[in-house]
VEXVEX-161148 format. One record per residue (C-alpha): residue number from 1; residue in one letter; x, y, z. Coordinates in steps of 0.5 Angstrom, whole numbers. Layout:
N
{kolpa NUM; "A"; {X; Y; Z}};
...
END
This chain:
342
{kolpa 1; "M"; {-14; 40; -40}};
{kolpa 2; "A"; {-11; 34; -42}};
{kolpa 3; "K"; {-16; 29; -45}};
{kolpa 4; "R"; {-18; 23; -42}};
{kolpa 5; "S"; {-16; 16; -46}};
{kolpa 6; "S"; {-22; 11; -47}};
{kolpa 7; "L"; {-22; 4; -47}};
{kolpa 8; "R"; {-22; 4; -54}};
{kolpa 9; "E"; {-15; 7; -54}};
{kolpa 10; "I"; {-12; 2; -49}};
{kolpa 11; "A"; {-15; -3; -54}};
{kolpa 12; "E"; {-12; -1; -60}};
{kolpa 13; "E"; {-5; 0; -57}};
{kolpa 14; "L"; {-5; -7; -54}};
{kolpa 15; "G"; {-8; -10; -60}};
{kolpa 16; "L"; {-14; -13; -56}};
{kolpa 17; "S"; {-22; -12; -56}};
{kolpa 18; "V"; {-25; -7; -52}};
{kolpa 19; "P"; {-29; -12; -48}};
{kolpa 20; "T"; {-23; -16; -46}};
{kolpa 21; "V"; {-20; -9; -44}};
{kolpa 22; "S"; {-26; -8; -40}};
{kolpa 23; "R"; {-26; -14; -37}};
{kolpa 24; "A"; {-19; -14; -35}};
{kolpa 25; "L"; {-20; -7; -32}};
{kolpa 26; "G"; {-25; -10; -28}};
{kolpa 27; "G"; {-21; -16; -25}};
{kolpa 28; "Y"; {-25; -22; -28}};
{kolpa 29; "S"; {-21; -28; -27}};
{kolpa 30; "D"; {-23; -31; -34}};
{kolpa 31; "I"; {-18; -26; -37}};
{kolpa 32; "A"; {-11; -28; -36}};
{kolpa 33; "L"; {-7; -25; -30}};
{kolpa 34; "A"; {-1; -23; -35}};
{kolpa 35; "T"; {-6; -19; -40}};
{kolpa 36; "R"; {-10; -16; -34}};
{kolpa 37; "E"; {-3; -13; -31}};
{kolpa 38; "R"; {-1; -11; -38}};
{kolpa 39; "V"; {-8; -7; -39}};
{kolpa 40; "A"; {-7; -4; -32}};
{kolpa 41; "D"; {0; -1; -34}};
{kolpa 42; "A"; {-3; 2; -40}};
{kolpa 43; "A"; {-9; 5; -37}};
{kolpa 44; "R"; {-4; 8; -32}};
{kolpa 45; "R"; {1; 10; -37}};
{kolpa 46; "L"; {-5; 13; -42}};
{kolpa 47; "G"; {-9; 17; -36}};
{kolpa 48; "Y"; {-15; 12; -36}};
{kolpa 49; "E"; {-20; 14; -31}};
{kolpa 50; "P"; {-26; 9; -31}};
{kolpa 51; "N"; {-33; 13; -31}};
{kolpa 52; "S"; {-36; 10; -24}};
{kolpa 53; "A"; {-43; 11; -26}};
{kolpa 54; "G"; {-42; 7; -33}};
{kolpa 55; "R"; {-38; 2; -29}};
{kolpa 56; "M"; {-44; 1; -24}};
{kolpa 57; "L"; {-49; 1; -30}};
{kolpa 58; "A"; {-45; -5; -33}};
{kolpa 59; "S"; {-43; -9; -27}};
{kolpa 60; "G"; {-48; -8; -22}};
{kolpa 61; "K"; {-43; -6; -17}};
{kolpa 62; "S"; {-43; 0; -13}};
{kolpa 63; "G"; {-35; 0; -12}};
{kolpa 64; "Y"; {-37; 2; -4}};
{kolpa 65; "V"; {-36; -3; 2}};
{kolpa 66; "G"; {-40; -1; 8}};
{kolpa 67; "L"; {-39; 0; 15}};
{kolpa 68; "V"; {-45; 2; 19}};
{kolpa 69; "L"; {-44; 6; 26}};
{kolpa 70; "P"; {-49; 8; 31}};
{kolpa 71; "V"; {-49; 15; 33}};
{kolpa 72; "G"; {-49; 16; 40}};
{kolpa 73; "E"; {-49; 21; 45}};
{kolpa 74; "R"; {-42; 21; 46}};
{kolpa 75; "Q"; {-36; 21; 41}};
{kolpa 76; "F"; {-38; 18; 34}};
{kolpa 77; "V"; {-32; 14; 33}};
{kolpa 78; "D"; {-28; 12; 38}};
{kolpa 79; "A"; {-20; 11; 38}};
{kolpa 80; "Y"; {-21; 4; 36}};
{kolpa 81; "L"; {-26; 5; 31}};
{kolpa 82; "G"; {-22; 11; 28}};
{kolpa 83; "A"; {-16; 6; 27}};
{kolpa 84; "I"; {-20; 1; 24}};
{kolpa 85; "V"; {-23; 6; 19}};
{kolpa 86; "A"; {-16; 9; 17}};
{kolpa 87; "G"; {-14; 2; 16}};
{kolpa 88; "L"; {-20; 0; 12}};
{kolpa 89; "S"; {-20; 6; 8}};
{kolpa 90; "E"; {-13; 6; 6}};
{kolpa 91; "G"; {-14; -2; 4}};
{kolpa 92; "L"; {-20; -1; 0}};
{kolpa 93; "A"; {-17; 5; -4}};
{kolpa 94; "E"; {-11; 1; -6}};
{kolpa 95; "R"; {-16; -4; -9}};
{kolpa 96; "D"; {-20; 1; -13}};
{kolpa 97; "L"; {-26; 1; -7}};
{kolpa 98; "Q"; {-29; 6; -3}};
{kolpa 99; "L"; {-31; 6; 4}};
{kolpa 100; "M"; {-38; 8; 6}};
{kolpa 101; "I"; {-40; 10; 13}};
{kolpa 102; "A"; {-47; 10; 14}};
{kolpa 103; "A"; {-50; 13; 21}};
{kolpa 104; "V"; {-55; 9; 25}};
{kolpa 105; "A"; {-60; 14; 26}};
{kolpa 106; "P"; {-63; 15; 33}};
{kolpa 107; "G"; {-69; 10; 35}};
{kolpa 108; "H"; {-66; 5; 29}};
{kolpa 109; "T"; {-62; -1; 30}};
{kolpa 110; "P"; {-55; -2; 26}};
{kolpa 111; "L"; {-59; -8; 22}};
{kolpa 112; "D"; {-65; -3; 20}};
{kolpa 113; "T"; {-59; 1; 17}};
{kolpa 114; "I"; {-56; -5; 14}};
{kolpa 115; "R"; {-63; -7; 11}};
{kolpa 116; "K"; {-63; 0; 7}};
{kolpa 117; "L"; {-56; -1; 4}};
{kolpa 118; "V"; {-57; -8; 2}};
{kolpa 119; "N"; {-64; -7; -1}};
{kolpa 120; "A"; {-62; 0; -5}};
{kolpa 121; "R"; {-56; -4; -7}};
{kolpa 122; "R"; {-52; 2; -4}};
{kolpa 123; "V"; {-46; -3; -3}};
{kolpa 124; "D"; {-42; -9; -5}};
{kolpa 125; "G"; {-40; -11; 2}};
{kolpa 126; "L"; {-40; -10; 9}};
{kolpa 127; "V"; {-35; -10; 15}};
{kolpa 128; "L"; {-38; -11; 21}};
{kolpa 129; "T"; {-35; -9; 28}};
{kolpa 130; "R"; {-37; -11; 35}};
{kolpa 131; "I"; {-40; -17; 34}};
{kolpa 132; "A"; {-45; -20; 39}};
{kolpa 133; "S"; {-46; -27; 41}};
{kolpa 134; "E"; {-51; -29; 36}};
{kolpa 135; "D"; {-51; -23; 32}};
{kolpa 136; "P"; {-57; -21; 27}};
{kolpa 137; "R"; {-53; -17; 22}};
{kolpa 138; "I"; {-50; -24; 21}};
{kolpa 139; "A"; {-56; -28; 20}};
{kolpa 140; "F"; {-59; -23; 15}};
{kolpa 141; "L"; {-53; -22; 11}};
{kolpa 142; "L"; {-52; -30; 10}};
{kolpa 143; "D"; {-59; -30; 8}};
{kolpa 144; "R"; {-58; -24; 3}};
{kolpa 145; "D"; {-52; -27; 0}};
{kolpa 146; "L"; {-48; -21; 1}};
{kolpa 147; "P"; {-41; -21; 2}};
{kolpa 148; "F"; {-38; -19; 9}};
{kolpa 149; "V"; {-33; -19; 14}};
{kolpa 150; "T"; {-33; -19; 21}};
{kolpa 151; "L"; {-28; -16; 26}};
{kolpa 152; "G"; {-29; -21; 31}};
{kolpa 153; "R"; {-33; -28; 32}};
{kolpa 154; "Q"; {-40; -30; 34}};
{kolpa 155; "R"; {-40; -35; 40}};
{kolpa 156; "D"; {-38; -42; 38}};
{kolpa 157; "G"; {-43; -46; 34}};
{kolpa 158; "M"; {-46; -41; 30}};
{kolpa 159; "P"; {-46; -41; 22}};
{kolpa 160; "D"; {-39; -40; 19}};
{kolpa 161; "H"; {-37; -34; 15}};
{kolpa 162; "P"; {-31; -30; 14}};
{kolpa 163; "W"; {-28; -26; 20}};
{kolpa 164; "L"; {-22; -23; 22}};
{kolpa 165; "D"; {-20; -23; 30}};
{kolpa 166; "V"; {-15; -22; 35}};
{kolpa 167; "D"; {-13; -27; 40}};
{kolpa 168; "D"; {-16; -25; 46}};
{kolpa 169; "G"; {-15; -31; 50}};
{kolpa 170; "A"; {-7; -31; 49}};
{kolpa 171; "A"; {-7; -23; 51}};
{kolpa 172; "F"; {-10; -24; 57}};
{kolpa 173; "D"; {-7; -31; 59}};
{kolpa 174; "H"; {0; -27; 58}};
{kolpa 175; "A"; {-3; -21; 62}};
{kolpa 176; "I"; {-5; -26; 68}};
{kolpa 177; "E"; {2; -30; 67}};
{kolpa 178; "T"; {6; -23; 67}};
{kolpa 179; "L"; {2; -21; 74}};
{kolpa 180; "A"; {3; -28; 77}};
{kolpa 181; "G"; {11; -28; 76}};
{kolpa 182; "L"; {11; -21; 79}};
{kolpa 183; "G"; {8; -24; 85}};
{kolpa 184; "H"; {1; -21; 85}};
{kolpa 185; "R"; {-4; -26; 88}};
{kolpa 186; "H"; {-11; -22; 87}};
{kolpa 187; "V"; {-13; -19; 81}};
{kolpa 188; "G"; {-18; -15; 78}};
{kolpa 189; "L"; {-22; -15; 71}};
{kolpa 190; "I"; {-26; -9; 69}};
{kolpa 191; "S"; {-31; -11; 64}};
{kolpa 192; "I"; {-37; -9; 60}};
{kolpa 193; "T"; {-44; -12; 61}};
{kolpa 194; "D"; {-46; -11; 53}};
{kolpa 195; "D"; {-47; -17; 49}};
{kolpa 196; "L"; {-40; -17; 45}};
{kolpa 197; "T"; {-36; -24; 44}};
{kolpa 198; "F"; {-30; -20; 45}};
{kolpa 199; "A"; {-32; -19; 52}};
{kolpa 200; "R"; {-34; -25; 54}};
{kolpa 201; "R"; {-27; -29; 51}};
{kolpa 202; "R"; {-23; -24; 55}};
{kolpa 203; "E"; {-27; -25; 61}};
{kolpa 204; "A"; {-26; -33; 60}};
{kolpa 205; "A"; {-19; -33; 59}};
{kolpa 206; "T"; {-17; -28; 65}};
{kolpa 207; "E"; {-22; -33; 69}};
{kolpa 208; "A"; {-18; -39; 66}};
{kolpa 209; "A"; {-11; -36; 67}};
{kolpa 210; "A"; {-13; -34; 74}};
{kolpa 211; "S"; {-15; -41; 76}};
{kolpa 212; "R"; {-10; -44; 73}};
{kolpa 213; "L"; {-5; -40; 77}};
{kolpa 214; "G"; {-8; -40; 84}};
{kolpa 215; "L"; {-10; -33; 83}};
{kolpa 216; "R"; {-16; -29; 86}};
{kolpa 217; "L"; {-20; -26; 81}};
{kolpa 218; "S"; {-25; -20; 83}};
{kolpa 219; "R"; {-29; -17; 77}};
{kolpa 220; "C"; {-34; -11; 76}};
{kolpa 221; "A"; {-38; -9; 70}};
{kolpa 222; "A"; {-42; -4; 67}};
{kolpa 223; "A"; {-45; -2; 60}};
{kolpa 224; "R"; {-40; 0; 55}};
{kolpa 225; "D"; {-43; 7; 55}};
{kolpa 226; "D"; {-45; 8; 62}};
{kolpa 227; "R"; {-38; 11; 65}};
{kolpa 228; "R"; {-41; 14; 71}};
{kolpa 229; "A"; {-43; 6; 73}};
{kolpa 230; "R"; {-36; 4; 71}};
{kolpa 231; "H"; {-33; 9; 75}};
{kolpa 232; "D"; {-37; 7; 81}};
{kolpa 233; "G"; {-35; 0; 80}};
{kolpa 234; "I"; {-28; 1; 80}};
{kolpa 235; "A"; {-28; 6; 86}};
{kolpa 236; "S"; {-32; 0; 90}};
{kolpa 237; "I"; {-27; -5; 87}};
{kolpa 238; "L"; {-21; -1; 90}};
{kolpa 239; "A"; {-24; 1; 96}};
{kolpa 240; "G"; {-21; -2; 103}};
{kolpa 241; "K"; {-15; -6; 105}};
{kolpa 242; "D"; {-17; -13; 101}};
{kolpa 243; "R"; {-17; -10; 94}};
{kolpa 244; "P"; {-13; -13; 88}};
{kolpa 245; "T"; {-6; -11; 87}};
{kolpa 246; "A"; {-7; -11; 80}};
{kolpa 247; "I"; {-13; -9; 75}};
{kolpa 248; "L"; {-14; -11; 68}};
{kolpa 249; "G"; {-18; -6; 64}};
{kolpa 250; "L"; {-22; -10; 58}};
{kolpa 251; "V"; {-20; -4; 53}};
{kolpa 252; "D"; {-15; 2; 54}};
{kolpa 253; "G"; {-21; 7; 56}};
{kolpa 254; "I"; {-23; 3; 62}};
{kolpa 255; "A"; {-15; 2; 64}};
{kolpa 256; "L"; {-14; 10; 63}};
{kolpa 257; "D"; {-21; 11; 68}};
{kolpa 258; "V"; {-17; 6; 73}};
{kolpa 259; "L"; {-11; 10; 73}};
{kolpa 260; "M"; {-15; 17; 74}};
{kolpa 261; "I"; {-19; 14; 80}};
{kolpa 262; "A"; {-13; 11; 83}};
{kolpa 263; "A"; {-10; 18; 83}};
{kolpa 264; "R"; {-16; 21; 86}};
{kolpa 265; "I"; {-16; 16; 92}};
{kolpa 266; "G"; {-9; 16; 93}};
{kolpa 267; "L"; {-6; 10; 90}};
{kolpa 268; "S"; {1; 10; 87}};
{kolpa 269; "V"; {1; 6; 80}};
{kolpa 270; "P"; {5; 2; 80}};
{kolpa 271; "A"; {8; 2; 87}};
{kolpa 272; "E"; {1; 0; 90}};
{kolpa 273; "L"; {-3; -2; 84}};
{kolpa 274; "S"; {-1; -5; 77}};
{kolpa 275; "V"; {-6; -3; 71}};
{kolpa 276; "I"; {-6; -7; 64}};
{kolpa 277; "G"; {-10; -5; 58}};
{kolpa 278; "F"; {-11; -7; 51}};
{kolpa 279; "D"; {-11; -3; 44}};
{kolpa 280; "D"; {-6; 1; 45}};
{kolpa 281; "I"; {-10; 7; 43}};
{kolpa 282; "S"; {-6; 14; 42}};
{kolpa 283; "G"; {-7; 17; 49}};
{kolpa 284; "S"; {-4; 10; 52}};
{kolpa 285; "A"; {3; 12; 51}};
{kolpa 286; "Y"; {2; 19; 54}};
{kolpa 287; "S"; {-2; 18; 61}};
{kolpa 288; "A"; {1; 19; 67}};
{kolpa 289; "P"; {4; 14; 68}};
{kolpa 290; "P"; {4; 11; 61}};
{kolpa 291; "L"; {0; 5; 60}};
{kolpa 292; "T"; {2; -2; 60}};
{kolpa 293; "T"; {-2; -5; 54}};
{kolpa 294; "F"; {-3; -10; 48}};
{kolpa 295; "D"; {-2; -7; 41}};
{kolpa 296; "P"; {-7; -11; 36}};
{kolpa 297; "D"; {-5; -6; 31}};
{kolpa 298; "N"; {-12; -4; 29}};
{kolpa 299; "R"; {-10; 0; 23}};
{kolpa 300; "Q"; {-7; -6; 20}};
{kolpa 301; "V"; {-13; -10; 22}};
{kolpa 302; "G"; {-17; -5; 18}};
{kolpa 303; "R"; {-12; -6; 12}};
{kolpa 304; "L"; {-13; -14; 13}};
{kolpa 305; "A"; {-20; -13; 13}};
{kolpa 306; "A"; {-20; -9; 6}};
{kolpa 307; "G"; {-16; -15; 3}};
{kolpa 308; "M"; {-21; -20; 5}};
{kolpa 309; "M"; {-27; -16; 3}};
{kolpa 310; "H"; {-23; -15; -4}};
{kolpa 311; "D"; {-22; -23; -5}};
{kolpa 312; "L"; {-29; -24; -3}};
{kolpa 313; "L"; {-32; -19; -8}};
{kolpa 314; "T"; {-27; -22; -14}};
{kolpa 315; "A"; {-27; -30; -12}};
{kolpa 316; "R"; {-33; -32; -8}};
{kolpa 317; "D"; {-32; -39; -8}};
{kolpa 318; "G"; {-29; -44; -3}};
{kolpa 319; "A"; {-29; -44; 4}};
{kolpa 320; "P"; {-30; -37; 8}};
{kolpa 321; "T"; {-23; -34; 10}};
{kolpa 322; "Q"; {-22; -33; 17}};
{kolpa 323; "M"; {-16; -30; 20}};
{kolpa 324; "M"; {-13; -30; 27}};
{kolpa 325; "C"; {-8; -24; 29}};
{kolpa 326; "Q"; {-4; -23; 35}};
{kolpa 327; "A"; {-3; -17; 40}};
{kolpa 328; "Q"; {4; -15; 42}};
{kolpa 329; "F"; {5; -14; 49}};
{kolpa 330; "V"; {7; -6; 50}};
{kolpa 331; "S"; {11; -6; 57}};
{kolpa 332; "R"; {11; 1; 60}};
{kolpa 333; "A"; {10; 4; 67}};
{kolpa 334; "T"; {4; 2; 70}};
{kolpa 335; "H"; {5; -5; 72}};
{kolpa 336; "G"; {11; -8; 77}};
{kolpa 337; "P"; {12; -12; 83}};
{kolpa 338; "A"; {6; -14; 88}};
{kolpa 339; "P"; {6; -9; 94}};
{kolpa 340; "L"; {6; -12; 101}};
{kolpa 341; "L"; {-1; -10; 104}};
{kolpa 342; "E"; {-2; -10; 111}};
END
């Protein structure tokens, strides 16, 4: 077995002190960038692998970034979170950080789990998903001064913090304009009742665009995990002659439910009903017919969040970093000209 090199061997080869090599490998800004790069190159060449336990004791850092996920009765990680986790894991690993996924036990809240992680110093920072309009997790982390990045924003007027979000307004405005251009005058929006700001922003953008273009808007909503109530709402909104000729699903999973129920009641898509979703999850390209949607590139969103987190952990001064991403329209086979209804 090959012998692992030590900090002393790297220091001797480069003519540097051991503390300088240690700080260079730790990414400390008081060491010149050229020196950090030279030390990193030597460490790779000599096969140096830091002792994670020793590094934690020396720096007070765990090397882990936390992601807290509730355990539901249904699947633990859905398609959206799966893409986020993949990108986040990749981006953190490239920066010598690891992702820790912590499950929320039944009967507990995500904030309970976050408190335990923070109090035990298990993580150096956290990434938060599915942000509420006034999110208690954000208030707690701001109070504890722990680095964090949110994928999404609170309602306007809440305290500033680092976030990365997708421009929901632009996407849903584009969807309504596309449908109006195809002659649709009555559209529907299937949403959720959960207090999540992405839902409220998408609803507001849809309502504003429909009003601006003179379209009639019908809406229904159910709790995110109550699929039966959502199916009942979709069936109700599609019943009768005075129904929308196009439906926007808040996310692809909802839009795919619309396709299923439309087929069940004998509506042809897109000849009689247009359907558009959001997220471009893996199953959307294989639905019957393939779903028209928006692709925010959630895997890349996870990678960008990893970069933001690394920046926070290495240089925490300055204004919070905030980034808005754009979703790309993916034109497939579930939208078309408005039908002529009797």
